[in-house]
All heavy atoms as an XYZ file, in Angstrom:
762
protein
N    -124.572    -32.394    -17.287
C    -124.472    -32.865    -15.918
C    -123.937    -34.290    -15.961
O    -124.435    -35.116    -16.711
C    -125.853    -32.816    -15.275
C    -125.880    -33.336    -13.860
S    -127.509    -33.220    -13.098
C    -127.387    -31.615    -12.372
N    -122.934    -34.572    -15.188
C    -122.405    -35.928    -15.202
C    -123.272    -36.849    -14.348
O    -124.105    -36.408    -13.570
C    -120.929    -35.966    -14.777
C    -120.729    -35.534    -13.349
O    -121.497    -35.876    -12.462
N    -119.679    -34.781    -13.116
N    -123.058    -38.149    -14.487
C    -123.905    -39.138    -13.811
C    -123.833    -39.028    -12.300
O    -124.828    -39.234    -11.613
C    -123.516    -40.541    -14.259
N    -122.687    -38.677    -11.763
C    -122.552    -38.566    -10.308
C    -123.390    -37.414     -9.782
O    -124.140    -37.558     -8.831
C    -121.070    -38.416     -9.904
C    -120.329    -39.708    -10.250
C    -120.933    -38.097     -8.427
C    -118.834    -39.610    -10.151
N    -123.278    -36.261    -10.418
C    -124.071    -35.113     -9.981
C    -125.552    -35.379    -10.199
O    -126.378    -34.986     -9.402
C    -123.635    -33.853    -10.729
C    -122.295    -33.349    -10.239
C    -121.827    -32.109    -10.946
N    -122.838    -31.094    -11.027
C    -122.890    -30.187    -11.997
N    -121.999    -30.196    -12.958
N    -123.832    -29.282    -12.026
N    -125.881    -36.054    -11.295
C    -127.273    -36.381    -11.568
C    -127.830    -37.285    -10.484
O    -128.915    -37.061     -9.968
C    -127.405    -37.052    -12.937
C    -128.798    -37.506    -13.330
C    -129.718    -36.302    -13.472
C    -128.750    -38.288    -14.623
N    -127.058    -38.306    -10.105
C    -127.505    -39.227     -9.059
C    -127.750    -38.511     -7.743
O    -128.749    -38.748     -7.070
N    -126.855    -37.625     -7.369
C    -127.012    -36.872     -6.123
C    -128.217    -35.947     -6.189
O    -128.963    -35.817     -5.225
C    -125.740    -36.078     -5.830
N    -128.432    -35.340     -7.337
C    -129.542    -34.399     -7.487
C    -130.898    -35.097     -7.419
O    -131.873    -34.531     -6.937
C    -129.411    -33.648     -8.809
N    -130.965    -36.323     -7.909
C    -132.255    -37.016     -7.992
C    -132.508    -37.986     -6.852
O    -133.613    -38.483     -6.699
C    -132.345    -37.771     -9.324
C    -132.300    -36.891    -10.563
C    -132.287    -37.751    -11.811
C    -133.451    -35.912    -10.592
N    -131.509    -38.242     -6.037
C    -131.623    -39.243     -4.988
C    -132.814    -38.988     -4.068
O    -133.516    -39.920     -3.690
C    -130.332    -39.284     -4.174
C    -130.299    -40.387     -3.144
C    -128.954    -40.464     -2.465
O    -128.136    -39.558     -2.564
N    -128.716    -41.543     -1.759
N    -133.061    -37.770     -3.694
C    -134.143    -37.441     -2.775
C    -135.335    -36.817     -3.483
O    -136.104    -36.087     -2.867
C    -133.625    -36.486     -1.684
C    -132.580    -37.145     -0.814
O    -132.716    -38.352     -0.539
O    -131.622    -36.456     -0.414
N    -135.503    -37.102     -4.757
C    -136.590    -36.516     -5.531
C    -137.677    -37.570     -5.748
O    -137.564    -38.411     -6.627
C    -136.041    -36.008     -6.871
C    -137.051    -35.214     -7.653
O    -138.231    -35.526     -7.646
N    -136.594    -34.195     -8.346
N    -138.756    -37.539     -4.926
C    -139.794    -38.576     -5.040
C    -140.472    -38.595     -6.410
O    -140.838    -39.665     -6.901
C    -140.794    -38.236     -3.947
C    -140.342    -36.980     -3.309
C    -139.020    -36.585     -3.882
N    -140.609    -37.443     -7.039
C    -141.235    -37.399     -8.364
C    -140.390    -38.178     -9.367
O    -140.922    -38.927    -10.193
C    -141.420    -35.954     -8.825
N    -139.077    -38.026     -9.285
C    -138.182    -38.753    -10.183
C    -138.297    -40.263     -9.959
O    -138.335    -41.036    -10.902
C    -136.744    -38.295    -10.003
C    -135.792    -39.079    -10.838
C    -134.931    -40.042    -10.421
C    -135.639    -39.001    -12.255
N    -134.242    -40.558    -11.488
C    -134.660    -39.936    -12.627
C    -136.230    -38.226    -13.245
C    -134.265    -40.126    -13.944
C    -135.831    -38.415    -14.567
C    -134.863    -39.349    -14.896
N    -138.365    -40.680     -8.699
C    -138.480    -42.110     -8.400
C    -139.754    -42.701     -9.007
O    -139.732    -43.818     -9.523
C    -138.424    -42.360     -6.893
C    -137.064    -42.150     -6.313
N    -136.033    -43.038     -6.517
C    -136.560    -41.142     -5.567
C    -134.953    -42.596     -5.903
N    -135.239    -41.443     -5.331
N    -140.851    -41.956     -8.964
C    -142.105    -42.445     -9.568
C    -141.966    -42.561    -11.088
O    -142.452    -43.512    -11.695
C    -143.274    -41.519     -9.204
C    -143.716    -41.682     -7.756
C    -145.026    -40.977     -7.482
N    -144.975    -39.544     -7.701
C    -144.585    -38.654     -6.785
N    -144.197    -39.049     -5.587
N    -144.576    -37.378     -7.069
N    -141.273    -41.604    -11.700
C    -141.067    -41.659    -13.150
C    -140.206    -42.868    -13.509
O    -140.496    -43.591    -14.460
C    -140.433    -40.346    -13.666
C    -139.979    -40.480    -15.102
C    -141.420    -39.197    -13.521
N    -139.154    -43.113    -12.748
C    -138.280    -44.262    -13.014
C    -139.045    -45.573    -12.832
O    -138.906    -46.504    -13.631
C    -137.025    -44.226    -12.112
C    -136.238    -45.519    -12.200
C    -136.147    -43.043    -12.480
N    -139.878    -45.650    -11.809
C    -140.671    -46.863    -11.588
C    -141.621    -47.128    -12.756
O    -141.972    -48.270    -13.021
C    -141.450    -46.762    -10.278
C    -140.564    -46.881     -9.052
C    -141.287    -46.537     -7.762
O    -142.506    -46.273     -7.789
O    -140.607    -46.526     -6.713
N    -142.018    -46.083    -13.450
C    -142.926    -46.220    -14.602
C    -142.154    -46.259    -15.916
O    -142.717    -46.023    -16.978
C    -143.920    -45.061    -14.600
N    -140.867    -46.613    -15.866
C    -139.993    -46.524    -17.042
C    -140.444    -47.364    -18.216
O    -140.093    -47.084    -19.343
C    -138.559    -46.870    -16.669
C    -138.338    -48.318    -16.339
C    -136.934    -48.556    -15.796
N    -136.748    -49.937    -15.377
C    -137.179    -50.439    -14.230
N    -137.830    -49.667    -13.369
N    -136.969    -51.699    -13.923
N    -141.237    -48.374    -17.999
C    -141.673    -49.231    -19.107
C    -143.004    -48.768    -19.693
O    -143.538    -49.407    -20.585
C    -141.773    -50.678    -18.630
C    -140.452    -51.163    -18.058
C    -140.112    -52.519    -18.481
C    -138.808    -52.904    -17.795
N    -137.931    -53.645    -18.582
N    -143.522    -47.656    -19.199
C    -144.804    -47.154    -19.684
C    -144.721    -45.654    -19.971
O    -144.907    -44.828    -19.067
C    -145.899    -47.417    -18.644
O    -147.101    -46.802    -19.041
N    -144.460    -45.284    -21.234
C    -144.391    -43.856    -21.566
C    -145.677    -43.103    -21.217
O    -145.618    -41.950    -20.800
C    -144.160    -43.851    -23.080
C    -143.571    -45.188    -23.384
C    -144.156    -46.133    -22.374
N    -146.826    -43.755    -21.357
C    -148.082    -43.084    -21.004
C    -148.154    -42.806    -19.508
O    -148.582    -41.724    -19.089
C    -149.283    -43.914    -21.453
C    -149.500    -44.011    -22.958
C    -150.660    -44.944    -23.282
C    -149.746    -42.633    -23.547
N    -147.739    -43.748    -18.680
C    -147.735    -43.544    -17.232
C    -146.740    -42.447    -16.862
O    -147.025    -41.597    -16.018
C    -147.388    -44.855    -16.527
C    -147.319    -44.750    -15.023
C    -148.669    -44.511    -14.416
C    -148.565    -44.557    -12.894
N    -149.796    -44.192    -12.241
N    -145.583    -42.432    -17.513
C    -144.609    -41.377    -17.243
C    -145.176    -40.011    -17.609
O    -145.024    -39.056    -16.845
C    -143.316    -41.627    -18.012
C    -142.484    -42.743    -17.440
C    -141.191    -42.947    -18.202
O    -141.126    -42.739    -19.404
N    -140.158    -43.352    -17.491
N    -145.824    -39.929    -18.752
C    -146.418    -38.653    -19.165
C    -147.486    -38.215    -18.178
O    -147.591    -37.037    -17.840
C    -147.007    -38.773    -20.570
N    -148.274    -39.169    -17.687
C    -149.305    -38.840    -16.703
C    -148.666    -38.290    -15.428
O    -149.171    -37.341    -14.831
C    -150.130    -40.076    -16.394
C    -151.250    -39.831    -15.409
C    -151.982    -41.113    -15.065
O    -151.471    -42.217    -15.263
N    -153.181    -40.979    -14.556
N    -147.555    -38.888    -15.000
C    -146.864    -38.424    -13.801
C    -146.280    -37.031    -13.985
O    -146.235    -36.239    -13.044
C    -145.755    -39.408    -13.415
C    -146.226    -40.755    -12.887
C    -145.073    -41.751    -12.848
C    -146.859    -40.605    -11.514
N    -145.835    -36.735    -15.182
C    -145.272    -35.417    -15.463
C    -146.383    -34.376    -15.549
O    -146.204    -33.225    -15.202
C    -144.445    -35.441    -16.766
C    -143.273    -36.414    -16.647
C    -143.956    -34.062    -17.143
C    -142.290    -36.101    -15.547
N    -147.552    -34.783    -16.010
C    -148.684    -33.868    -16.092
C    -149.641    -34.283    -17.192
O    -149.230    -34.834    -18.212
N    -150.904    -34.021    -16.976
C    -151.907    -34.409    -17.960
C    -151.732    -33.673    -19.285
O    -152.040    -34.208    -20.336
C    -153.325    -34.209    -17.415
C    -153.704    -35.248    -16.410
C    -153.803    -34.929    -15.073
C    -153.939    -36.560    -16.800
C    -154.139    -35.892    -14.142
C    -154.270    -37.531    -15.884
C    -154.374    -37.201    -14.544
N    -151.208    -32.448    -19.234
C    -150.962    -31.755    -20.497
C    -149.884    -32.467    -21.305
O    -149.976    -32.570    -22.519
C    -150.602    -30.289    -20.273
C    -149.443    -30.075    -19.318
O    -149.064    -31.019    -18.597
O    -148.916    -28.950    -19.274
N    -148.904    -33.029    -20.617
C    -147.869    -33.809    -21.304
C    -148.494    -35.041    -21.945
O    -148.211    -35.369    -23.102
C    -146.768    -34.241    -20.316
O    -146.307    -33.098    -19.619
C    -145.616    -34.904    -21.035
N    -149.352    -35.714    -21.201
C    -150.056    -36.880    -21.727
C    -150.897    -36.489    -22.944
O    -150.905    -37.188    -23.959
C    -150.940    -37.493    -20.642
C    -151.746    -38.727    -21.018
C    -150.838    -39.858    -21.464
C    -152.608    -39.160    -19.844
N    -151.557    -35.346    -22.865
C    -152.375    -34.852    -23.964
C    -151.521    -34.626    -25.220
O    -151.865    -35.084    -26.302
C    -153.060    -33.548    -23.523
C    -153.911    -32.907    -24.571
C    -155.127    -33.458    -24.932
C    -153.495    -31.748    -25.195
C    -155.922    -32.866    -25.902
C    -154.276    -31.141    -26.160
C    -155.485    -31.701    -26.513
N    -150.390    -33.933    -25.062
C    -149.500    -33.688    -26.201
C    -148.938    -34.991    -26.761
O    -148.780    -35.151    -27.969
C    -148.349    -32.761    -25.818
C    -148.778    -31.344    -25.546
C    -148.435    -30.725    -24.358
C    -149.517    -30.633    -26.479
C    -148.819    -29.418    -24.104
C    -149.909    -29.323    -26.233
C    -149.556    -28.723    -25.037
N    -148.631    -35.953    -25.866
C    -148.110    -37.243    -26.308
C    -149.159    -37.988    -27.135
O    -148.869    -38.507    -28.214
C    -147.691    -38.093    -25.099
C    -147.134    -39.473    -25.409
C    -145.801    -39.371    -26.131
C    -146.974    -40.275    -24.126
N    -150.381    -38.023    -26.651
C    -151.446    -38.725    -27.362
C    -151.761    -38.087    -28.709
O    -152.110    -38.779    -29.669
C    -152.706    -38.796    -26.501
C    -152.595    -39.689    -25.262
C    -153.831    -39.540    -24.386
C    -152.364    -41.138    -25.644
N    -151.637    -36.767    -28.785
C    -151.869    -36.072    -30.055
C    -150.641    -36.105    -30.968
O    -150.694    -35.606    -32.094
C    -152.252    -34.604    -29.805
C    -153.620    -34.378    -29.185
C    -153.850    -32.885    -28.959
C    -154.716    -34.949    -30.062
N    -149.570    -36.697    -30.466
C    -148.309    -36.781    -31.207
C    -147.753    -35.401    -31.561
O    -147.221    -35.179    -32.644
C    -148.458    -37.650    -32.446
C    -148.827    -39.077    -32.116
C    -148.995    -39.902    -33.369
N    -149.442    -41.229    -33.047
C    -148.657    -42.307    -33.050
N    -147.404    -42.205    -33.362
N    -149.149    -43.482    -32.743
N    -147.922    -34.465    -30.627
C    -147.395    -33.113    -30.826
C    -146.373    -32.744    -29.746
O    -146.014    -31.579    -29.616
C    -148.540    -32.070    -30.822
O    -149.212    -32.122    -29.564
C    -149.509    -32.326    -31.957
N    -145.920    -33.733    -28.990
C    -144.946    -33.474    -27.935
C    -143.548    -33.485    -28.547
O    -143.003    -34.531    -28.869
C    -145.048    -34.541    -26.833
C    -144.145    -34.350    -25.628
C    -144.482    -33.058    -24.886
C    -144.233    -35.541    -24.705
N    -142.983    -32.305    -28.724
C    -141.636    -32.210    -29.289
C    -140.601    -32.512    -28.206
O    -140.901    -32.463    -27.004
C    -141.384    -30.799    -29.840
O    -141.330    -29.867    -28.776
N    -139.394    -32.792    -28.623
C    -138.312    -33.048    -27.681
C    -138.077    -31.807    -26.819
O    -137.935    -31.898    -25.601
C    -137.016    -33.461    -28.419
C    -135.837    -33.539    -27.465
C    -137.218    -34.787    -29.131
N    -138.070    -30.642    -27.439
C    -137.856    -29.390    -26.696
C    -138.958    -29.159    -25.664
O    -138.681    -28.810    -24.518
C    -137.794    -28.206    -27.671
C    -137.535    -26.876    -26.994
C    -136.171    -26.812    -26.349
O    -135.185    -27.206    -26.958
N    -136.088    -26.338    -25.131
N    -140.199    -29.372    -26.063
C    -141.317    -29.180    -25.131
C    -141.220    -30.179    -23.983
O    -141.436    -29.827    -22.828
C    -142.648    -29.338    -25.859
C    -143.846    -29.149    -24.934
C    -145.149    -29.326    -25.659
N    -145.493    -28.076    -26.305
C    -146.531    -27.926    -27.119
N    -147.310    -28.949    -27.399
N    -146.791    -26.762    -27.657
N    -140.883    -31.435    -24.291
C    -140.738    -32.451    -23.246
C    -139.618    -32.074    -22.275
O    -139.786    -32.179    -21.059
C    -140.464    -33.812    -23.872
N    -138.489    -31.624    -22.798
C    -137.377    -31.166    -21.945
C    -137.854    -30.107    -20.965
O    -137.589    -30.183    -19.765
C    -136.266    -30.542    -22.791
C    -135.239    -31.456    -23.306
C    -134.159    -30.694    -24.076
O    -134.135    -29.438    -24.081
O    -133.326    -31.373    -24.689
N    -138.530    -29.096    -21.494
C    -138.974    -27.980    -20.660
C    -139.979    -28.416    -19.610
O    -139.882    -28.025    -18.446
C    -139.569    -26.873    -21.530
C    -138.541    -26.212    -22.412
O    -137.358    -26.230    -22.124
N    -138.994    -25.634    -23.511
N    -140.952    -29.220    -20.006
C    -141.994    -29.654    -19.075
C    -141.417    -30.535    -17.966
O    -141.734    -30.352    -16.790
C    -143.105    -30.394    -19.821
C    -143.862    -29.510    -20.792
S    -144.977    -30.461    -21.823
C    -146.512    -30.134    -20.983
N    -140.579    -31.477    -18.350
C    -140.008    -32.399    -17.367
C    -139.079    -31.655    -16.413
O    -139.146    -31.847    -15.198
C    -139.283    -33.560    -18.078
C    -140.314    -34.438    -18.794
C    -138.449    -34.369    -17.099
C    -139.725    -35.416    -19.780
N    -138.241    -30.798    -16.950
C    -137.327    -30.025    -16.101
C    -138.096    -29.186    -15.089
O    -137.746    -29.148    -13.906
C    -136.433    -29.129    -16.954
O    -135.564    -29.899    -17.738
N    -139.134    -28.540    -15.545
C    -139.931    -27.683    -14.668
C    -140.654    -28.497    -13.595
O    -140.609    -28.172    -12.412
C    -140.946    -26.898    -15.504
C    -141.818    -25.975    -14.696
C    -142.780    -25.227    -15.587
C    -143.745    -24.396    -14.781
N    -144.758    -23.763    -15.634
N    -141.290    -29.583    -13.999
C    -142.103    -30.362    -13.061
C    -141.276    -31.152    -12.059
O    -141.691    -31.355    -10.930
C    -143.030    -31.274    -13.831
C    -143.918    -30.470    -14.770
C    -145.382    -30.718    -14.586
N    -146.180    -29.722    -15.267
C    -146.584    -29.820    -16.527
N    -146.284    -30.866    -17.261
N    -147.317    -28.864    -17.059
N    -140.090    -31.622    -12.469
C    -139.241    -32.386    -11.556
C    -138.228    -31.501    -10.837
O    -137.448    -31.973    -10.024
C    -138.505    -33.499    -12.309
C    -139.376    -34.595    -12.893
C    -138.515    -35.648    -13.570
C    -140.264    -35.227    -11.836
N    -138.263    -30.205    -11.187
C    -137.351    -29.232    -10.575
C    -135.886    -29.651    -10.769
O    -135.087    -29.657     -9.833
C    -137.676    -29.037     -9.105
C    -139.060    -28.458     -8.881
C    -139.347    -28.287     -7.410
C    -140.669    -27.607     -7.208
N    -141.812    -28.447     -7.249
N    -135.578    -30.016    -12.015
C    -134.214    -30.345    -12.393
C    -133.894    -29.602    -13.685
O    -134.800    -29.132    -14.372
C    -134.005    -31.866    -12.614
C    -134.894    -32.374    -13.754
C    -134.228    -32.638    -11.340
C    -134.620    -33.799    -14.176
N    -132.627    -29.491    -13.994
C    -132.220    -28.951    -15.283
C    -131.690    -30.117    -16.100
O    -130.703    -30.736    -15.729
C    -131.145    -27.884    -15.102
C    -130.916    -27.081    -16.370
C    -129.971    -25.956    -16.128
N    -128.618    -26.531    -16.112
C    -127.567    -25.919    -15.621
N    -127.675    -24.746    -15.072
N    -126.372    -26.494    -15.657
N    -132.359    -30.432    -17.166
C    -131.962    -31.588    -17.948
C    -132.042    -31.316    -19.431
O    -132.630    -30.326    -19.869
N    -131.433    -32.205    -20.196
C    -131.444    -32.109    -21.651
C    -131.709    -33.484    -22.219
O    -131.233    -34.479    -21.704
C    -130.085    -31.645    -22.174
C    -129.619    -30.281    -21.739
C    -130.047    -29.138    -22.630
N    -130.121    -29.439    -24.027
C    -129.238    -29.073    -24.937
N    -128.173    -28.401    -24.589
N    -129.423    -29.369    -26.201
N    -132.441    -33.517    -23.296
C    -132.646    -34.757    -24.035
C    -131.521    -34.895    -25.045
O    -131.111    -33.917    -25.658
C    -133.991    -34.729    -24.742
N    -131.025    -36.086    -25.185
C    -129.987    -36.351    -26.172
C    -130.570    -37.253    -27.244
O    -130.936    -38.387    -26.965
C    -128.777    -37.031    -25.527
C    -128.083    -36.239    -24.429
C    -126.974    -37.073    -23.793
C    -127.526    -34.943    -24.970
N    -130.671    -36.741    -28.441
C    -131.186    -37.515    -29.558
C    -130.021    -38.308    -30.135
O    -128.976    -37.743    -30.451
C    -131.825    -36.604    -30.626
C    -132.316    -37.416    -31.802
C    -132.953    -35.792    -30.008
N    -130.206    -39.614    -30.236
C    -129.123    -40.488    -30.681
C    -129.669    -41.457    -31.730
O    -130.737    -42.040    -31.531
C    -128.569    -41.256    -29.484
S    -127.249    -42.401    -29.921
N    -128.970    -41.634    -32.830
C    -129.456    -42.542    -33.880
C    -129.269    -44.017    -33.551
O    -129.728    -44.871    -34.292
C    -128.617    -42.154    -35.091
C    -127.345    -41.651    -34.504
C    -127.734    -40.970    -33.217
N    -128.615    -44.326    -32.439
C    -128.315    -45.705    -32.095
C    -129.270    -46.219    -31.017
O    -129.190    -45.827    -29.858
C    -126.863    -45.846    -31.631
C    -125.896    -45.293    -32.648
C    -125.267    -44.072    -32.439
C    -125.651    -45.976    -33.836
C    -124.393    -43.556    -33.377
C    -124.784    -45.458    -34.790
C    -124.165    -44.252    -34.548
O    -123.316    -43.739    -35.487
N    -130.159    -47.116    -31.392
C    -131.158    -47.623    -30.456
C    -130.535    -48.406    -29.310
O    -131.136    -48.526    -28.239
C    -132.172    -48.487    -31.196
O    -131.530    -49.587    -31.818
N    -129.327    -48.909    -29.487
C    -128.685    -49.718    -28.454
C    -128.506    -48.949    -27.143
O    -128.495    -49.559    -26.072
C    -127.306    -50.219    -28.927
C    -127.361    -51.172    -30.095
C    -127.410    -50.458    -31.455
O    -127.406    -49.218    -31.484
O    -127.458    -51.157    -32.469
N    -128.371    -47.638    -27.196
C    -128.147    -46.874    -25.964
C    -129.367    -46.919    -25.049
O    -129.252    -46.673    -23.855
C    -127.735    -45.405    -26.228
C    -126.452    -45.338    -27.016
C    -128.836    -44.625    -26.889
N    -130.524    -47.272    -25.579
C    -131.729    -47.354    -24.768
C    -132.060    -48.751    -24.295
O    -133.069    -48.964    -23.644
N    -131.193    -49.692    -24.575
C    -131.459    -51.084    -24.214
C    -131.238    -51.324    -22.733
O    -130.256    -50.855    -22.160
C    -130.551    -52.007    -25.031
C    -130.774    -53.461    -24.769
S    -129.674    -54.448    -25.791
C    -129.985    -56.057    -25.116
N    -132.144    -52.070    -22.123
C    -131.963    -52.528    -20.748
C    -130.794    -53.497    -20.709
O    -130.739    -54.434    -21.504
C    -133.210    -53.292    -20.281
C    -134.052    -52.499    -19.311
O    -133.612    -51.426    -18.887
O    -135.151    -52.976    -18.986
N    -129.887    -53.292    -19.798
C    -128.769    -54.222    -19.642
C    -128.638    -54.515    -18.149
O    -127.645    -54.196    -17.516
C    -127.456    -53.656    -20.218
C    -126.341    -54.697    -20.165
C    -127.641    -53.191    -21.653
N    -129.670    -55.105    -17.587
C    -129.620    -55.433    -16.170
C    -129.625    -56.940    -15.922
O    -129.695    -57.383    -14.791
C    -130.750    -54.747    -15.408
C    -132.125    -55.043    -15.968
O    -132.235    -55.731    -17.003
O    -133.110    -54.584    -15.369
N    -129.516    -57.715    -16.991
C    -129.425    -59.164    -16.873
C    -128.255    -59.628    -17.738
O    -127.969    -59.037    -18.779
C    -130.720    -59.818    -17.335
C    -131.907    -59.465    -16.448
C    -133.176    -60.118    -16.965
C    -134.348    -59.774    -16.095
N    -134.838    -58.435    -16.276
N    -127.564    -60.687    -17.318
C    -126.388    -61.147    -18.068
C    -126.663    -61.432    -19.547
O    -125.860    -61.072    -20.408
C    -125.970    -62.427    -17.332
C    -126.465    -62.234    -15.943
C    -127.749    -61.461    -16.087
N    -127.817    -62.025    -19.868
C    -128.089    -62.334    -21.275
C    -128.275    -61.057    -22.095
O    -127.935    -61.018    -23.275
C    -129.288    -63.279    -21.427
C    -130.634    -62.635    -21.305
C    -131.287    -62.151    -22.436
C    -131.262    -62.519    -20.072
C    -132.536    -61.558    -22.334
C    -132.514    -61.929    -19.970
C    -133.151    -61.445    -21.100
N    -128.775    -59.988    -21.472
C    -128.929    -58.717    -22.181
C    -127.564    -58.096    -22.466
O    -127.351    -57.522    -23.534
C    -129.799    -57.759    -21.367
C    -131.232    -58.237    -21.262
C    -132.012    -57.471    -20.218
O    -131.467    -57.020    -19.211
N    -133.308    -57.327    -20.458
N    -126.659    -58.214    -21.520
C    -125.301    -57.714    -21.728
C    -124.638    -58.465    -22.882
O    -123.999    -57.856    -23.747
C    -124.470    -57.857    -20.451
C    -123.006    -57.430    -20.544
C    -122.876    -55.976    -20.962
C    -122.305    -57.686    -19.211
N    -124.824    -59.768    -22.928
C    -124.237    -60.555    -24.007
C    -124.845    -60.169    -25.357
O    -124.138    -60.058    -26.360
C    -124.418    -62.049    -23.743
C    -123.623    -62.920    -24.679
C    -122.136    -62.583    -24.722
O    -121.533    -62.303    -23.664
O    -121.569    -62.574    -25.830
N    -126.163    -59.952    -25.388
C    -126.816    -59.519    -26.625
C    -126.227    -58.192    -27.096
O    -125.946    -58.008    -28.280
C    -128.325    -59.356    -26.416
C    -129.090    -60.645    -26.352
S    -130.842    -60.430    -25.897
C    -131.377    -59.076    -26.893
N    -126.054    -57.269    -26.174
C    -125.512    -55.953    -26.519
C    -124.076    -56.074    -27.027
O    -123.726    -55.464    -28.033
C    -125.580    -55.017    -25.314
C    -125.078    -53.606    -25.553
C    -125.918    -52.897    -26.611
C    -125.082    -52.813    -24.263
N    -123.280    -56.872    -26.346
C    -121.889    -57.060    -26.781
C    -121.831    -57.653    -28.189
O    -121.032    -57.223    -29.019
C    -121.148    -57.956    -25.804
C    -120.778    -57.262    -24.521
C    -120.019    -58.187    -23.607
N    -119.536    -57.447    -22.444
C    -119.254    -57.995    -21.279
N    -119.372    -59.302    -21.111
N    -118.827    -57.253    -20.291
N    -122.687    -58.644    -28.444
C    -122.713    -59.274    -29.761
C    -123.086    -58.260    -30.836
O    -122.438    -58.169    -31.879
C    -123.717    -60.454    -29.775
O    -123.312    -61.399    -28.793
C    -123.788    -61.110    -31.132
N    -124.115    -57.473    -30.581
C    -124.566    -56.472    -31.560
C    -123.513    -55.395    -31.781
O    -123.257    -54.990    -32.918
C    -125.889    -55.863    -31.111
C    -126.527    -54.974    -32.144
C    -126.814    -55.661    -33.474
O    -127.152    -56.854    -33.487
O    -126.704    -54.976    -34.516
N    -122.913    -54.922    -30.703
C    -121.884    -53.891    -30.822
C    -120.662    -54.422    -31.586
O    -120.053    -53.694    -32.354
C    -121.486    -53.359    -29.440
C    -122.601    -52.625    -28.723
S    -123.186    -51.164    -29.607
C    -121.803    -50.082    -29.399
N    -120.303    -55.688    -31.351
C    -119.173    -56.282    -32.075
C    -119.452    -56.349    -33.561
O    -118.584    -56.086    -34.399
C    -118.870    -57.667    -31.510
N    -120.710    -56.669    -33.935
C    -121.094    -56.706    -35.342
C    -120.919    -55.343    -36.000
O    -120.578    -55.233    -37.170
C    -122.561    -57.122    -35.494
C    -122.845    -58.568    -35.247
C    -124.337    -58.808    -35.443
C    -124.782    -60.147    -34.940
N    -126.253    -60.299    -35.021
N    -121.161    -54.300    -35.213
C    -121.096    -52.934    -35.738
C    -119.710    -52.313    -35.567
O    -119.512    -51.151    -35.884
C    -122.161    -52.060    -35.058
C    -123.567    -52.521    -35.354
C    -124.608    -51.672    -34.653
O    -124.353    -50.529    -34.289
N    -125.787    -52.233    -34.460
N    -118.790    -53.085    -35.015
C    -117.424    -52.571    -34.826
C    -117.287    -51.682    -33.623
O    -116.315    -50.938    -33.500
N    -118.253    -51.722    -32.701
C    -118.213    -50.847    -31.519
C    -117.459    -51.412    -30.335
O    -117.139    -50.715    -29.418
N    -117.166    -52.717    -30.343
C    -116.426    -53.327    -29.222
C    -115.223    -54.067    -29.717
O    -115.172    -54.636    -30.718
C    -117.325    -54.303    -28.431
C    -118.342    -53.683    -27.511
C    -119.187    -54.766    -26.860
C    -117.703    -52.854    -26.439
């Protein structure tokens, strides 16, 4: 699903908005998705596949998790200094 279709699909989804608001707390996100998700997370038995299925079902969306070896893709870049940090790191790695 591309970002445009994703944005349109989630725009009116209150459950998604609550998950995004809790983006800095994986435990809070798991609680919002369901206590069983929180239980699996705490026991460290929540697989990527299980998380995909649970989240898709509970938020009524079709989604996929993308496993990526590059931690930079998960970095917050909503402040100018964060963008500069990312650019510097990517340049070191030959990405920019």
